[in-house]
N, C-alpha and C positions, 0 to 999 in steps of 0.2 A: 632774027633767030639764029644767027651765026654762032653766038656764044653757046646756046643750048645744044646746037647740032654738033659742035666740036666736042662737048662733053659726052654726048651720046655715042659718038664714034669712038672716043677714047675708052669709055667704060665698057663698050661692047668688046673691044680688043682685050681689055683687062679681065673680064669675066670668062671669056673663051679660054684664056690661059690659066685660069684659077680652078683647080680641081675641086675646090670646096663649093663652087657654085654650079648647080645643075641646070639652071635656066634663068633667064632675065627677060623682063618685058616692061613696056611702058604702059601706064594708064593715064588718066587725066586727059588734058587737051592733046598731048602727043600720042596718047593711045587712041583717041577718037579721030585724030587727024584734023583738028581745028585749032591748032596752036597759033599764037601770034608772038610778036617780039617781047611781050610782057609775060609770057607763060613761064611757070616754073616746070621743073622736071620731076615727075612722079615715077620713080623706078622701083620695080619689084624684083627681088632675088629669091630663088628657091635654093636653100642651103641643105647640104647633106647633113643628116642628124649627127653623125659621128664627129663632124668638125664645125658644127654651128656655133658652139660656145667659143671656140678658138677664133672663128671669123669675127664674131661680135666683139671679142676682147681686143682685136687688132684692127677693127674697122676704121677707126679714126686715122691711123697711119696709112692704111690701104687707100682711103679716100683722099687723104692729104697728098699722097704721091701722084694722084691724078690732077688735083687742083689745090692751090694754096687756100686754106680755110681760115675764115675769121670767126666762124661760129660752128660748133659741133655739139649736138645734143642727142643722147640716146633716150628715147621716150617709150611710153607704154610698155613698161617691163621688158625693154630690149627689143620690142617688135618693130620699131621705126627709128631711123636716123633722120634728124632734121639738121640741115647744114646750109651755110652760106659761104660762097667763096669770095676772094678779094675783088672780083669783077662784079659782084652783086648777084651772081647766079644762085637761085634758090633751089634746094634739093630736098625732096622727101624720098627716102629709100626704105621700103618695107621689106622686112626679113621674114620669109616663110621657111619653116623647118619641116622637112618631110621628104618622102620618096616621090610624091607627085603634087601637082597643084592644078587648080582649075582656073581658066581665064575665059573672059567673054570676048569672042573674036570681033564683036562690033565696038568694043571699048578698050581693046588692048592691041599693042603692036609688039610682037615677039621679036626680041633682038637675038636671042640665042637659046638653044635647048640642047642639052647633052643626052641625045637619044629621045625615046618616047616617054617624056615625063610630064607633059601638059595635057590636060583634058579640057574639053569644051564645057564651060559653065552653063548650066541650064538657064533659060530666061527667068528673070525675077518674077515672082508672083505678083499679081496686081494688088494694090492696097486693099485691106479688108474694109468693106464699107462701114461696118459697125465701129471699128477702131478709128477710122478716119472721122466719122461723125462725132465720136466722143472727143477726139483731139480738137476738132474745130469748135465744138461747144466750149471746151475749156479755154481755148485761145481767145474766143470772143469775149468770154466773161473776164478773163485776165486783162484784156485790152481796156474794158470799161473800169476795172479796178484801178488801172494806171491813170486813166483820165481823172478819176476822183481825187488824185493826188495833185492835180494842177494848182488848186488854190493854196496848197501847202507851200510849194516852191515859189509861187508868185508872192504870197504874203511875206515870206521870209527873204525874198529877193535872192534866192539861191539859183543864180543864172547857170552856173556850171551843172548843178544837179538837174535843173530843168532841161538843159540840152541833152544830158545823159538820158533823161526820161524820154525825150523825143526819139532817141535811137532805139530804146526798148520798144516803144509803141510802133514805130515804123517797121521794126523787125517782125513783131507779131502780126501787124496788118499785112505785110507782104506775104507771110506764110499763109494767112487766111485766104488772101486773094488767089495765090497760086494753087494751093491745095483745094480750095473751095471750087475753083473753076476748072480743076483737072489739068493744070499746066505743069508738066514735068520739068523741073529745073535740072537739066542734064548737064551740069557743069559745076565747077567749084564755087566757093563762096564769093569770089571776086568777080563773078560775071552774072549780072542780073538783067541788063537791058534787053538782050534778045528774047527773054521769056515774058516780059511785061507787054501786054497790048499797049499801043501808043497812047490811048486815052488814060489808062491807069498810070503809066509812067509819067505822063504830063501832070496828072492830078497830084501824084506823090511829090514830084519835083517842085511844083508850085507851092504845095503845103509846106515844104521844108526850106523854101527860099525866104530868108529873113534879111531885112535891111541892117540889123544890128543884133547884138546879144543883150537886149533889154527885156524887162518883164513883159511889156506889151507885145513885143515881137514873139517871144516864146509862147505866151498865151494864145496868140493868133495861130501859131503853127500847131500847137496841141489841138486846138479846136478844129483846124482844117483837117487834121488826120481823123478826128472824131466824125466829121462830116462824111468822109470817105467810108468809114465803117457803117455809119447810119444808112448810106446809100446801098452798099453791097452786102452788109451783114445779113439782113433779112432774106435777100435773094439766095445767098449761099446756104443759109440755114434751111430754106425750103428745098433746095436742090438735094440736100443730104438728110432730109427727114427729121430735122431737129427743131425744137421750139426756140425761136430767137428770144433772148432775154430782154424783152421790151421794157418790162418794169425796171430792170436794172439800168438800162440806158436812160430812161426818163428820170429816175431818181438821181443818178449821177449828174446828169446835165442840169437838173433843177438845183442841186447843191452847188455845182460849179457856178451857175449864173448868180445864185444868191451871194456866194462868197466873193466873186469878182466884183459885184455891185458894191459890196461893203468896202472893198479895197479901192473903189473908184476906177475900176478897170472896165473896159467895154466887154460885155458878155456877147453871146451869140446874137447874130442879126436874124 
């Protein structure tokens, strides 16, 4: 983490000396205090409204003076800088414009504040049960729609598309498992292991472990993910008061079995 800490020290000195910046704080893993050597730096800057446009226009040169950059992008209508330096340090810098900003003390590490300009962010409201139930219902149905496409990519021997489909299905399945069992994923998209119970992680990794990129291996992996949904989907649906789409599951799997048999491929055991 030496590379990241050097940047944090340097940028802290830079913002303290820059009157256009009213405050700076870290979020992400450095804000929470659980960073490792692979963490990127999520920096937030509070900019004075009168000079925010000027800062944004000169931000590439400002940042480049701190670190030689090989990538610089201004994103989200100028609200975020995404950058990469020549050492591979990944930077996300969020630009907040206003007289004040709110930060969560449990998720932020304040580097600098020019006076009393930071407020404590109130705790996030818990998920709305009805909205979460509707989201889970839609995700479960979308998962089975994706499984219904397995014979298409198998019959066409679209191995790359089949692999892409696995990524879509496992993404939906992970969301259903985490949200369905009330597991908060309090981290970025590159950290999942700490939030998956051991048996679920093992089941997902086993399902996605393939000897090769063949039609048979891909079909086996898709159906292994389907088995996980068959096991946990009804339990999660019951927990959230929704009707599990059993007819959809059965129709999809019957179609998949039929088409795989016609292709001479092993169906479910």
